[in-house]
C-alpha positions in Angstrom: 36.1 11.2 1.5 37.8 8.5 -0.7 35.7 7.1 -3.6 35.4 3.5 -2.4 34.1 4.6 1.0 31.7 7.1 -0.6 30.4 4.3 -2.9 30.0 2.0 0.0 28.1 4.6 2.0 25.7 5.1 -0.9 25.2 1.3 -1.0 24.7 1.3 2.7 21.5 3.4 2.5 19.9 0.7 4.5 22.3 1.4 7.4 21.3 0.0 10.8 20.2 2.7 13.3 20.7 0.4 16.4 20.1 1.9 19.8 19.4 5.3 18.3 16.3 4.1 16.4 13.3 6.5 16.6 10.0 5.5 18.1 8.3 2.9 15.8 5.3 5.1 15.3 7.4 7.9 13.8 9.3 8.0 10.5 11.2 4.7 10.2 14.9 4.6 9.4 16.0 3.1 6.2 15.5 -0.7 6.0 18.5 -2.2 7.7 20.5 -5.0 6.3 20.5 -8.2 8.3 23.7 -8.7 10.3 26.2 -10.9 8.5 25.1 -10.1 5.0 27.9 -9.7 2.4 26.6 -6.3 1.3 27.4 -4.7 4.7 30.0 -1.9 4.7 33.4 -3.6 4.5 36.2 -2.9 6.9 39.2 -1.0 5.5 41.6 -3.3 3.7 44.5 -4.6 5.8 48.0 -3.2 4.9 49.9 -5.3 2.4 52.5 -7.5 4.1 56.0 -6.2 4.1 58.5 -7.7 1.7 60.4 -10.7 2.9 63.7 -10.0 4.6 66.9 -10.9 2.7 68.7 -14.1 3.7 70.5 -13.7 6.9 73.8 -15.1 8.0 73.9 -18.4 9.9 72.6 -18.0 13.4 75.2 -17.9 16.2 75.4 -20.6 18.8 72.7 -20.5 21.4 73.4 -18.4 24.5 73.2 -14.8 25.6 72.9 -12.4 22.8 75.9 -10.2 22.2 76.7 -7.0 20.2 79.9 -6.6 18.2 82.3 -4.1 19.7 81.6 -0.6 18.4 78.3 -1.4 16.8 74.9 -0.1 17.8 72.4 -2.4 19.5 69.9 -4.0 17.1 66.3 -3.1 17.3 63.7 -5.5 18.7 62.5 -7.9 16.1 59.2 -7.2 14.3 56.5 -8.8 16.4 55.0 -10.2 13.2 51.4 -10.8 12.2 48.7 -10.5 14.9 50.6 -7.9 16.9 48.0 -5.2 17.6 47.7 -2.0 19.6 49.1 -1.9 23.2 45.7 -2.3 24.8 44.1 -4.2 27.6 42.1 -3.9 30.8 43.1 -1.0 33.1 42.8 -2.1 36.7 41.8 1.4 37.7 38.8 1.4 35.4 35.6 -0.5 36.3 34.2 -1.9 33.1 31.2 -3.5 34.9 29.8 -1.0 37.3 27.0 1.1 35.5 28.0 4.1 37.6 31.6 4.0 36.3 32.4 6.3 33.3 34.4 3.4 31.9 31.5 0.9 31.9 31.3 -1.1 28.6 27.7 -1.9 27.5 27.0 -4.0 24.4 25.0 -6.9 23.2 26.8 -9.3 25.4 27.4 -7.0 28.4 24.0 -5.7 29.8 23.9 -3.3 32.6 23.7 -4.9 36.0 21.0 -4.5 37.2 19.4 -4.1 33.8 17.0 -1.5 35.0 19.8 0.6 36.5 19.4 4.4 36.4 21.8 7.2 37.1 21.7 8.9 40.5 21.6 12.3 38.9 20.7 13.7 35.4 21.2 17.2 34.0 19.3 18.9 31.2 21.3 20.0 28.2 19.3 21.7 25.5 16.3 19.5 26.2 18.1 16.2 26.7 19.3 14.5 29.9 22.8 13.3 30.6 24.9 12.4 33.6 26.5 15.5 35.2 30.0 14.8 34.0 28.8 14.1 30.4 26.5 17.1 30.5 29.3 19.5 31.4 31.6 18.0 28.8 29.0 18.1 26.0 28.3 21.8 26.8 31.9 22.6 26.2 32.0 20.5 23.0 28.9 22.2 21.6 30.4 25.6 22.4 33.7 24.8 20.8 32.1 23.4 17.6 29.9 26.4 17.3 32.8 28.7 17.8 34.4 27.0 14.9 31.4 27.7 12.8 30.2 24.1 12.8 26.4 23.5 13.2 25.7 21.0 15.9 22.8 20.0 18.1 21.8 17.1 20.5 19.4 14.7 19.0 19.2 12.2 21.8 20.6 11.6 25.3 19.5 9.5 28.2 16.8 6.9 27.8 15.4 5.0 30.8 15.0 1.2 30.9 11.2 1.8 30.6 11.6 4.0 27.6 14.0 1.6 25.9 11.6 -1.3 26.7 8.7 0.5 25.1 10.7 1.4 22.0 12.1 -2.1 21.6 8.6 -3.7 22.1 7.2 -1.4 19.5 9.7 -2.5 17.0 9.2 -6.2 17.9 5.4 -5.8 17.4 5.9 -4.1 14.0 8.8 -6.0 12.5 9.4 -9.1 14.7 12.2 -9.8 17.1 14.9 -10.6 14.6 14.4 -7.4 12.6 13.9 -5.4 15.8 17.4 -6.4 16.9 18.8 -4.6 13.8 17.3 -1.2 14.6 16.9 -1.0 18.4 18.9 -2.1 21.4 17.2 -4.5 23.9 16.4 -2.9 27.2 19.4 -3.1 29.5 21.8 -3.2 26.6 21.6 0.4 25.4 24.4 2.9 26.1 21.8 5.6 26.3 20.6 4.1 29.6 24.0 4.9 31.1 23.5 8.7 30.6 26.9 8.8 29.0 25.9 8.5 25.4 24.7 11.3 23.1 23.6 11.4 19.5 24.5 14.6 17.7 23.3 16.1 14.4 23.3 19.3 12.4 19.6 19.7 11.5 20.3 19.3 7.8 18.1 16.2 7.3 20.9 13.7 7.8 20.5 13.3 11.6 20.6 9.6 12.5 21.2 8.8 8.8 24.1 7.5 6.8 24.5 10.9 5.0 25.6 12.4 8.4 29.0 11.0 7.7 29.6 13.6 5.0 28.8 16.6 7.1 31.3 19.0 8.7 29.7 18.2 12.1 30.6 14.5 11.8 34.2 15.3 10.8 34.5 17.8 13.7 33.2 15.5 16.4 35.4 12.7 15.2 38.5 14.9 15.3 37.8 17.1 18.4 35.4 14.9 20.4 38.2 13.1 22.4 39.5 16.4 23.7 36.1 16.8 25.4 35.9 13.2 26.5 33.8 11.8 23.6 34.6 9.1 21.1 32.6 7.7 18.1 31.4 4.5 19.7 30.5 2.6 16.6 33.2 3.2 14.0 33.3 2.4 10.3 33.7 -1.3 9.5 33.7 -2.5 13.2 30.2 -3.9 13.4 31.7 -7.4 13.9 33.1 -6.2 17.2 30.6 -3.6 18.4 27.5 -5.3 17.2 26.3 -2.2 15.4 26.8 -0.6 12.0 28.7 2.6 11.6 27.1 5.5 13.6 29.1 8.7 13.2 26.5 10.5 15.3 26.7 8.3 18.4 29.2 9.6 20.9 30.2 8.0 24.1 31.6 9.9 27.1 34.8 8.4 28.6 36.4 11.5 30.0 39.2 13.4 28.2 42.1 11.4 29.5 40.6 8.0 28.7 39.2 9.1 25.4 42.6 10.3 24.3 44.2 7.1 25.6 41.9 5.2 23.3 42.8 7.3 20.3 46.6 7.1 21.1 46.4 3.3 21.6 45.4 2.6 18.0 42.5 0.5 19.1 39.5 0.6 16.8 36.8 0.1 19.3 36.1 0.5 23.0 35.9 -3.3 23.3 39.4 -3.7 21.9 40.8 -0.9 24.0 39.2 -2.5 27.1 40.6 -5.9 26.4 37.1 -7.4 25.9 36.0 -9.9 23.2 33.8 -8.9 20.2 30.0 -8.7 20.8 28.5 -9.0 17.4 25.2 -10.4 18.7 23.2 -11.1 21.8 24.1 -14.1 23.9 21.6 -16.9 24.3 20.6 -15.7 27.8 20.1 -12.0 26.8 16.9 -10.6 28.1 14.4 -8.6 26.1 
């Protein structure tokens, strides 16, 4: 890990444990930083701009572009600042239907209906997941263990009622504003879809910032997409996802779509899906 990032991780000991927060009666996570504070983990610096191009010859008269005889066609001009990855909504992927593997749930996109529940759930090592995610996570666990990487499931599906109780407990203990920094409001949690899983290694860093430095975190970040899983809340993208970095929170998209996200260069599922950032709850959000 590079030194600046390691230092930032140490300073981020108060990392937000969003929708993965434990029950309020248990051991609390480190005190989270309020959203928007300047001491939050910084996004990686942007690449330095390229050097200006040398002066060019006077432009030819307007009209169809031509190529001098015998010369190779020129490359397309640099699209310039603001040109991002080739991403956008896929008409074949339903981003709104909770039953769709491609559904996007965040602070501004609740499930509809908010008390939606999967039609079927399968037990995997004591946690429930949708059948397609359960089959994929079994394969991922087996592959990691075959590589000598310790891995276990920490959390899977949580019902609307379970999320409501967890969130209400945090509100009673810390107040609504602070609760929003450690627990997703009911209807806004990816765990309710049955497609999200939190993993750990049992080393004492489960659901904690130090998990980033474990071989397990490195393995799932690299190999998770081949099994259909991506790290849902990447480093430095809390302004888009609404959540601080959570290297343990994996979202099942299916192998093909997960690899497409990686290949696209998009940093987040929101960007990949052509959706706007969701840093906080909209004024009409329930909870």
